[in-house]
C-alpha positions as CSV (number, residue, x, y, z in Angstrom):
1,X,-24.1,-41.5,-52.4
2,X,-27.9,-41.6,-52.4
3,X,-29.7,-40.8,-55.7
4,X,-33.0,-39.1,-56.1
5,X,-33.9,-40.7,-59.4
6,X,-37.1,-42.2,-57.9
7,X,-38.2,-38.6,-57.3
8,X,-37.8,-37.4,-60.8
9,X,-41.1,-36.3,-62.3
10,X,-42.6,-36.3,-58.8
11,X,-44.1,-33.2,-57.3
12,X,-44.0,-31.9,-53.7
13,X,-47.6,-33.0,-53.4
14,X,-46.8,-36.6,-54.2
15,X,-43.8,-36.5,-51.8
16,X,-46.2,-35.3,-49.0
17,X,-48.7,-38.0,-49.8
18,X,-46.0,-40.6,-49.2
19,X,-45.2,-39.4,-45.7
20,X,-46.9,-41.2,-42.8
21,X,-49.8,-39.3,-41.2
22,X,-48.9,-37.1,-38.2
23,X,-50.1,-38.2,-34.8
24,X,-51.0,-34.9,-33.1
25,X,-51.9,-35.4,-29.4
26,X,-53.7,-33.0,-27.2
27,X,-51.8,-31.8,-24.1
28,X,-53.5,-33.0,-20.9
29,X,-50.8,-32.0,-18.5
30,X,-48.2,-29.3,-18.2
31,X,-44.7,-29.4,-16.8
32,X,-44.7,-27.7,-13.3
33,X,-40.9,-27.2,-13.2
34,X,-39.1,-26.0,-16.2
35,X,-35.4,-27.0,-16.4
36,X,-33.1,-24.3,-17.8
37,X,-29.5,-24.6,-18.7
38,X,-27.4,-21.6,-17.5
39,X,-23.9,-20.7,-17.9
40,X,-22.1,-19.5,-14.7
41,X,-18.5,-19.1,-13.6
42,X,-17.2,-22.0,-11.7
43,X,-15.7,-21.2,-8.3
44,X,-12.3,-22.5,-9.5
45,X,-12.4,-20.4,-12.7
46,X,-13.2,-17.3,-10.6
47,X,-10.3,-18.1,-8.2
48,X,-8.0,-18.6,-11.2
49,X,-9.0,-15.3,-12.8
50,X,-8.6,-13.3,-9.5
51,X,-5.2,-15.0,-8.8
52,X,-3.9,-13.9,-12.2
53,X,-5.4,-10.4,-12.1
54,X,-4.0,-7.0,-11.3
55,X,-6.0,-4.9,-8.8
56,X,-5.7,-1.5,-7.4
57,X,-7.8,0.0,-4.6
58,X,-7.8,3.7,-3.9
59,X,-9.7,5.1,-0.9
60,X,-10.7,8.4,0.4
61,X,-13.0,10.4,2.7
62,X,-15.9,12.4,1.5
63,X,-14.9,16.0,1.9
64,X,-18.6,17.1,2.5
65,X,-19.3,14.2,5.0
66,X,-16.4,12.8,6.9
67,X,-18.5,9.8,8.0
68,X,-18.6,8.6,4.4
69,X,-15.7,6.6,3.0
70,X,-15.3,5.6,-0.6
71,X,-13.0,3.3,-2.5
72,X,-12.4,2.6,-6.2
73,X,-11.5,-0.9,-7.0
74,X,-9.9,-1.6,-10.4
75,X,-9.3,-5.2,-11.5
76,X,-7.7,-6.2,-14.8
77,X,-8.1,-9.9,-15.7
78,X,-6.0,-10.8,-18.8
79,X,-7.1,-14.2,-20.1
80,X,-3.7,-14.6,-21.8
81,X,-2.1,-15.1,-18.4
82,X,-4.4,-18.1,-17.7
83,X,-4.2,-19.5,-21.3
84,X,-2.6,-22.8,-20.2
85,X,-5.3,-23.5,-17.6
86,X,-8.3,-22.8,-19.8
87,X,-10.3,-25.1,-22.1
88,X,-12.0,-22.3,-24.0
89,X,-10.1,-20.3,-26.7
90,X,-8.5,-17.1,-25.4
91,X,-10.0,-14.5,-27.7
92,X,-12.1,-11.3,-27.5
93,X,-15.4,-13.3,-27.9
94,X,-14.5,-15.4,-24.9
95,X,-13.5,-12.4,-22.9
96,X,-16.8,-10.7,-23.7
97,X,-18.7,-13.8,-22.5
98,X,-16.7,-14.0,-19.3
99,X,-17.3,-10.3,-18.7
100,X,-21.1,-10.9,-19.0
101,X,-20.9,-13.7,-16.4
102,X,-18.8,-11.7,-14.0
103,X,-21.7,-9.5,-13.0
104,X,-22.9,-11.8,-10.2
105,X,-23.1,-11.9,-6.4
106,X,-19.9,-13.8,-5.8
107,X,-17.8,-11.3,-7.8
108,X,-19.6,-8.4,-6.1
109,X,-18.8,-9.9,-2.8
110,X,-15.1,-10.4,-3.7
111,X,-14.8,-6.8,-4.8
112,X,-16.5,-5.6,-1.6
113,X,-14.0,-7.6,0.4
114,X,-11.1,-6.0,-1.5
115,X,-12.6,-2.6,-0.8
116,X,-13.4,-3.5,2.9
117,X,-9.8,-4.3,3.6
118,X,-8.5,-0.9,2.4
119,X,-11.4,1.0,3.9
120,X,-10.8,-0.7,7.3
121,X,-7.2,0.5,7.2
122,X,-8.3,4.0,6.3
123,X,-11.0,4.1,9.1
124,X,-8.9,2.4,11.7
125,X,-11.6,-0.1,12.4
126,X,-13.2,-3.1,10.7
127,X,-15.6,-2.4,7.9
128,X,-17.5,-5.5,6.9
129,X,-18.2,-6.0,3.2
130,X,-21.9,-6.0,4.0
131,X,-21.7,-2.3,4.9
132,X,-20.4,-1.4,1.5
133,X,-22.6,-0.2,-1.4
134,X,-21.0,-1.2,-4.7
135,X,-21.5,0.1,-8.2
136,X,-20.0,-2.2,-10.8
137,X,-18.8,-1.6,-14.4
138,X,-17.3,-4.4,-16.5
139,X,-15.9,-3.9,-20.0
140,X,-13.6,-5.8,-22.4
141,X,-10.4,-4.7,-24.2
142,X,-9.2,-7.5,-26.4
143,X,-8.6,-10.5,-24.2
144,X,-8.6,-8.4,-21.0
145,X,-11.6,-7.9,-18.8
146,X,-11.6,-4.5,-16.9
147,X,-13.7,-4.3,-13.8
148,X,-14.3,-0.9,-12.1
149,X,-16.2,-0.8,-8.8
150,X,-17.1,2.3,-6.8
151,X,-17.6,1.4,-3.2
152,X,-19.1,3.7,-0.6
153,X,-19.8,3.2,3.1
154,X,-21.0,5.5,5.9
155,X,-21.6,5.4,9.6
156,X,-25.3,4.6,9.0
157,X,-24.4,1.7,6.7
158,X,-21.9,0.4,9.4
159,X,-24.6,0.5,12.1
160,X,-27.1,-1.2,9.8
161,X,-24.6,-4.0,9.0
162,X,-23.8,-4.5,12.7
163,X,-27.6,-4.8,13.5
164,X,-28.1,-7.4,10.8
165,X,-25.4,-9.7,12.3
């Protein structure tokens, strides 16, 4: 174990005096591209979570405007069900972090696809996911992640989606 006997009787000023001088250099160039480390859900993790999730989709027709269809998509992802396949600890903190990462385009697309299937059945014709406007809410209850998505489509949205193809 190191001893600090050689410092006894010394003061902070003498310690600083023994340090080598600092070599401060002026910046002459800057970095054009900054590298950032981000956390994202891997595609396989997303597939695993959806494969072990429960989901319910309820659909309906807007009473005031029969050209508008709506769906509510409810997904429950219980991390306990996937425990054996996960490296991270299965706890509420991990569930919270996963919930924060689930608000991304791939998840929105997946939820829109779930809604599109049910809305297509209801309408009697194909409704593409691109024609669906989605509002997303994600919350955590213990180790479970609860996703609620409200999906709405209309004749105008269907026409716009068909034109963009």
